[in-house]
N, C-alpha and C positions, 0 to 999 in steps of 0.2 A: 038628183045625184046625191049619193050618200058618201060623206067624207070621213066621218068618225063614228066610233061606237057610241050608242046612246049614253053609255056610262061616262064617257068623256064629257059630253055636253051637260049631263046631269051634275057632274062634280065641278064644273068650271067655277061656279059661284063659291063653292066650299073652298077650293084651293086659292081663290082670290082673297078670301077672308083670312085664310091661314097664312098666306104670303104676307099680308099686311101686318098681322100680329107678330110674325117671325121677325120682320124688319124692326119693329118697335122694340122687341125684347132684347135686341143686341146693342141698343144705344146706351152708352155709359151715362151716369148721372152728371148733371151740369156742375156739380160741386167739385169735380176733379179738375185740378189745375197743375198737371204734371210738367216739370221742367225737362230740359234735354239731358240725355245721359252723356253727351259729348259737348265740348266747347268749339267744335269745328262744324263746318257745313255738313248736313246730313245727306249722304249719298248711299243709295241702296245697292247692296250686292246680291241680296236674296230677300224675297218678301214673304209675308204671311200667307199660308195656304199653298205655297209653291210645292209642286210634286217632287218628292225626293224618293230615294230607294227605301221602300217599305214604310214610308210615313209621309205625312204632310209636314212642311216646315211650320213650326209653331211660333215663330217670332219674326223679327226683321234683322237681317245682317247689315250693319252699318259699316261702311268702309272707313279705314283709319289711315288713309293716305299711304298705304302699302308698308306701314311700319308698326312696330309694337311700341308700347309706352305712352300712349295717349291717355290723358286724365279721364277717369270715369266718375260721373257725378250721380248722387242719389237724386231721383226725380221728385221726391217728396219726403216730408218727415216720416219717420217710422222706426222700425227696429229690424236688425238682421235676424231672420228666422231660421236661416239655413246657410251653411257654408259647405261646399263640396269640392273635392279634387279627385279627378280620375285621369288616367292616361288615354281615355277614350271619351266619346260623347262631348259633354260641356267643358271638360278640362277643369280649370279653376273657375268656380262660379259662386256668385252671391245671390241670395234671395232676401228681399226686404219687404216686410208686411207694412201696409199703410192704413191709416184710420179710415180711408174711403172704402175699404173692403177689397182692395186689390193688392197683388204682390208683384213687384218688379224683379226681373231676373237679368243678370249680367254675366255672360259666359265667355269662355276662352280667354280669361284674364291672364296676365303675366305675373301680377303681384296684387296683394291687398294693401290697404293703408296700414300704418304702424299699429293702431289699436287692434284692428281685426287680425293682423298678422301675429300679434302676441297671443291672442286666443287660439289661433290656428296652431302655432308652435307648441303651446301647452298641451293641446289635444294630441298632436303628433307624438310628442315625447311620452305622454301618459299611456298611449296605446302602442308605442314603438312601431309606427307604420306611417309612411309618407302619405298615401292616399286615404281618404276618409269621407264620411258623410256626417256632418255635425248639425244637429237641430238645437235651437236656442229658444228660450222664452223671451217675453217682452221686456225683461228687466236687465238683460246682459249687455247688449250692444245697441244703443240708441244712435240714430243718425238724423241729421237735419237736411232739409232740402238744399241742394247745391253743394253738399259736403263731398270731398273727394274720397271715394271708397276703394279705389284701386287703379290699376293701369291696364290698358288694353293689351292683348297678346295674341297668341296662336296656339294655345294649349288644347289638349284633348284631341277630338276628331277634326279639328280645324286644319285646312290646307293652305291658308293664307291669313295674314294678320287682319282681324276684324273684330267687331263687337257683335255678338248675338244677344239681342235685346228682346225681352218678353214682358207682357203684362198679363197676369192671370187673375181670375176671380179667386180670392183667398179661400173662400169656403169650399168651392167645388174643385179648385186647382185647374179649372178649364182655361186654356190660353185664349185671349182675346186679340183681335187685330189691333196692334198699337196705333194704327192710323185713325181709329175711331176716337182717339183721345186728343186729336188736334195737331199732331205732328205734321208739319208742312214739308212735303217732298215735291220737288220740281218734276213735273211729268206732263209733257205735251204730246207724247207719242201714243198713237192708237195701238191696241192689241193687234198681234199678227195672226192671221188665219192661214193655215198651211194646207191641210187636207181634210176631207170628209170621209167617214166610213159608215157604211150601211150594213146592218146585220139582219139576216133572217133569224127569227127568235124561236122557231120550232121546226119540226120536220115537215111541216106542210107549207112552209114559206119559201119565197124565192127572192133573190136580188140579181137583176140582170140575167135571169134564167137559171141561176145556180143556187144551190143550197149552202153557200158559204159567204162570209162577209166580203164586201168589195170596198177597196179604197178608191175614192173618187178624187182626182186632182182638182185643186181649186186654183183659179187664175185671178189676176188682178189687172184691171185696165189702167190706162194712163191717168184717169181721174181718181185712182186709188180705191175703186170699188171692186169688191170681190164677187166672183161669179163662177158658175159651172157651165161649160159650153155644150151641155146636152141635157136631155130629159132622162132621168133615171127610171128604169123599169123595175117594178117589184110586185110582189103578190103575197098576201097573207100578213102575218104579224111581223113588223119590222121595228128596229131601233136604230138610233143614230148616235154617232160620236164625232166630235170635232177636235182636230189637232190645232190648238191655239195657245199662244204664249204672249208675254208682255215684256217690255224692256225698261220702262220707267226712266227714260232719258239716260240709260246706262248701257254699257256693252253686255252686261250680264243678262242672261235669259231668265226671266222671272215668271211667276204664275199669274193667272187671271184673278180678278176680284169676283166677278160673277159671269155666268153664262146662262142664257135662256133660249129655249127652243119653243117655237109656236108652230101650229099647223092650222092653215086656213084662218090665220089671225086669232087663234085661240091658244092660250098658254098651255103647253103640254108638260114641260119639264125645265127645271132650273136649279142651279146651286149658287151659293154665295159664301164667301170666306170672311165671316165676322167672328166666328167662335168655333173652337175645336175641342175635342176630348181625347186625351192621351190614350184612354182605354180602347178607343175605336180607330185611332189614327192609322193602324196597319191596313184597314179596309181601303186605303188608297190603292192597294193592289187590285181591287175589284172596281174601284171608281174609274180607273184608267183601263185602256186596253193593255193588259199586262204583257203579252208577248212583244208588242211593239215597244213598250217602255223598256223591257229587259234587253231587247236586241239593239234598239236604236235611240233610246232615251227620248222617245216621242211621247208627248202628253196628249193622247187622244182621250178627252173627257167624255165618258159615256153618259148619254142623256136618257137612260132607262135603267130600271132596277130589275135584276134577275138573280136568283140564288141568294147567297149569304152576304148581305151588306147592311151594317147597322149604323152607318153614318147618319148624322142628323143635320146635314147641310142642304137638304133638298126641299124644293117645292115641286110637287108632281101630281099628276092624275093618271090613273090607269097604268101606273108604273112606267110611264113614258112610252108605252107600246102604241103603235098606230096600225090599225087593220086596213090594209090596202086591198080594195076590191077591183075586180077586173073591169077595165075600160073606164075607170074613174081617175080624176086628176086631183092632186094635192099640192098645195103650196106650203113649203117649209121655210122657216126663217130662223136663223141663229143671230143672237145679239151678244157679242163678247164685250165686256166692260172692265176698265181698271178703276181703282179707287178714286182717281181724279175726275172720273166721268167721261174719259175718252172712250169712244165706242167704235166697233167694227161690226159690219153686218154682212151676212151671207144668206141669200135667198136662192132656193132651187126647187125644182118641180119633180115630183114622182108620179108616174102614170102606172095605173094598175094593168099588169100584163101577166097572164098565167101561162104564156107560151113555155113549154118544156115542163109543165107541172107533172103530167102523168109519168114522164120519163124519170123525173127527179125522185118522186116518191117510190118508184118501182126499184130504184137502186138501193136496196136495203143493205146496210153493213152490219156485221156481227161484232160483238164485243165480249171478250172472255172475262174481263174484269171491270164491270160497270159499278162505279162508286157514286152513290147519291150524297149530296152535300149535307143533307139534314138528318142522316142516319149514321150509325157506327159502321165502319168498314174494316174488313180484315183481309189481309193477304198473307197466305201461309204456304210456302213452297220451298223445297230444296234447302232446308235449313235457314230459311229467311222468313221472318214474321214482321209485318207492319200492322199496327193497330191504331186506327184513326177514330177518335170520338166524333160525335155529331158536330157539324159546322167547323171542322178542321179545314176543309177546302171551300172554295167560293161558289162553285157550281158543279153540277153533275159531270163526271169525267169518265172516259174510257181509259183506264190506267194500264199501261203496258208493263210487262215484266219479262226479263230474260236473265240467264245465268251463264257465266263463263268461268272455267277453271283458270287458275293463275299460280305461278310459282313464286310470285313476288309478295304474296300476302298469305295470311294464316287461314284464309277462308276463300271460298269462291267470290267472284265479283258479281254482285247482284245489281242489275239495272232496273230501277223502279220509277215509273212515271217519267215525265219530262220536266226539265227546269223551266220551261215556258208556261208552266201552270203554277200560279201563286198559291201559297199556303198561309192561312191565318194564324194558326197556333201549332205548337209542337205535337208530334205524335210519337208513339213508342216504336222503337226499332230493335229487333232481336236477331242476332246472327250467330250461327253455330260454327265454330272452327272446323276446318277440314284437315288440320295437321295437329300432331300431338304437341302439347305445351306443358312444360315443366310447371308444377304447382307453385314454385317459388316466383314465377313470373306472371302469375295471374293478375297481380295489381298493376302490371305494366301494359295490359291489353287496352286497346281502344279501337273505335270504329272511325274510318276516314271516308271522306267523300272524294271521288276521283273525277277530275274534269276531262274534257276531250283531249287535252294535251298530255294527260298522264300525271299532272300535278295533284297533290293531295292536300286536303284540309282536315284538321282535327275536328271530329264530331263528339269527342268525349266517349265515355263508356265505362261500365263496371262489369267484372266477371261475376256471373250468377248461375250456378247449377249447370255448368257446362256450356253456357252461352255468354255472349257479350251484349249488354243492354244499354241503350242510350235513348235520348229524345232529340229529335231533329225537327227543323222547320223548313224542309226543302225536299224535293224529289232529286233523284240522281243515281249515280253509281256508288255503291258502298261495299266495303270490305273490312276485315279485321287485320290490324297490324299491332306492333308493340313499340313502346318508347323506352329504351334502356340507355339512351345517350344523355349524359349530363349536360346541363346548359353551358353555353359559351361564356367564359369570364376571362378577359385578357386585359392586363394593365397596359395602357398606352402612354402613360406619363413617365418622364425621366425622374427617378427618385434620388439622384445624386446630390441635388441641391434643394433641400426642402426647408421651409420656414413655417412658423405657426399658422400662417394664413394661406398656405399652399392648398391647391385643390387637385386631387388625383382623378384622372379620367380613365374609365374602364369601358371596353366594348362588351356588352352582354346581349344575349339572345338565346333562342332555343330552336331546335330543328323541327319540332313537331307540336307537342302538346301545349307549349306556351309557358311563359314565366308565371309562376304562382306567387313567389315572394323573393325579396332581396333584403339583405341587412348588412350593416357594418358595425363592428365593435372596435373602439380604439382604447387600448389599455383596459380591456374588459368591460367597457361601458358602451351601450348602444348610442349611436349618433345619427342624426337626421341626414339623409342623403337625397339626391335628386336624380330621378330617372327620366330621360327624354326618349320616349319610345320611338318616335319617328326618326330619330338619329341613331338609335340603338346604342346610346351612350349613357353611362351612369357616373355621376359626379359625387365624389367623396371629399368634402371640405374639412381639413384639419381644424379650421377655426371654430367648428362646432364644439370642440373640446375647450372649455373655458380654462384660462391660465395654463395653457400647454407650455411646458418647460422644454428647454433644449436637451438633446441627448437621445437615447434610444427609446423608440415607441413601438408598440406591437399593434398592428392593424390586422384584423380578421374580417374577411368579406365572404359572403355566402349568397349563392343564387340557387333556388329550388324551382324545378318545373312542376307542372300540374300532375305528373305521374311520380312525383317524389324523388326524382333524380337530383342529386346534390353536387354542386361544385363549391367546395370550401377551400379557401386559400389564406395563407398567413404571410404577412410581410413584416420584416424587421426594418423599421425606418429610422433614419438618423436626422434629427431636427437641429438645424444650426441656429 
């Protein structure tokens, strides 16, 4: 009985040695002795390597008891190498370089300590901008282990108060799993196994008599063991994926530490979350079953490599393919593991069965727009051009295209591909208007993406030689429109009783292209303001003006969107 390709057996020893070296290379030096970034018990809301939208999570999210303002501590001596503040992503964040060769990162903060805040404010006033990215050398801001460096918060892309904490290799900037450095997290729960998916990997392969992937329900008996209540039938080259998650004694759904697949007791494919690379993190879209993740947020971890995937988290032979021969039996076993060592196992059998093979390969389908992932691809029809450089997509695709006229836009609506196909990098999109446009409005033109409900999202764009050009990282429906509407700027505060410490609150926002900049000048001088994007509120504090006297003051506020539309307002204020 033949179970595996000879190449699999031949490479077994090679992959075993590689796996051993891989594990050793991830271990941090014994000299590290990092402290805790918090002085409360460490509970995890999100773990390292967890599957997120378009990326792997590169740190640990520590809960802060549902509130902001918890003290954040430097985990080791070092110096602040970077301070950043954005209304997206990490929000207010600190980066500290340590002599051990690692950098610790503390994100979504609400405030920095007094010394750091002084440096921040100097930078903000020098550049007259609230958001920034400031890089510092080793002589500017030194910190000691256990020093309070800031307070926890909910800034940036955070949706609840917590601390996002990372440890990176300073030289490579590659994030490491913080649990490798001795942080103790209570975890007695085994990983969860939900469903199995089997894929035919070429046009000559079958799963349960069909040439499409099949989801196989996984059951759990009263003893807590996972099983599948049938023998799966397959033929040809097949690959497997497992929908599995972990909870780490918390209600939050987290990711696995490692997952390994063996066939007939021989290791076939595995991945482990010790170290990641920001430059390849988006390949998570091909690591998981992308349509299932997009539609249902399911993390089906694929245990095979096909197409465009440059992640370096795998141990594998024969790319994880198994060749199923007719009338042969194969035992597959998955082992899902968390960092604490809790494991869950699923074993199942696949029997070779070519029934339906002749009928399946006879049903040939045609494709008008076949895109190969490793070559350049061009779509050019009806005033629509899409140019994809090699490795823009993850695997070969049959890309659909259709066009519809519309009175709501300045071009036809072009439907290109499906949003259930992931894209690794941007591609060029060029659309020709179908309606006359005054030359004075060319700088207001942009391309939008239209969802199934008719809502639109700005994709940017510039007018060039009779067309609008942009770069996008998605398939979908696209059309040209313009943005000539100035941003929203509404004063919400009562100005009848003001004092030198009063704060004025504005509602600001934009209907389409988004806010590009905002600024406030008090008596002709720029003052620092605070924009809270998630609340669409802008705070202008009069206390930013030193030695503000009573009497008449002139406040000018301005908001500009990304298409240059300006809302400028002046207020004559009376300070008591």
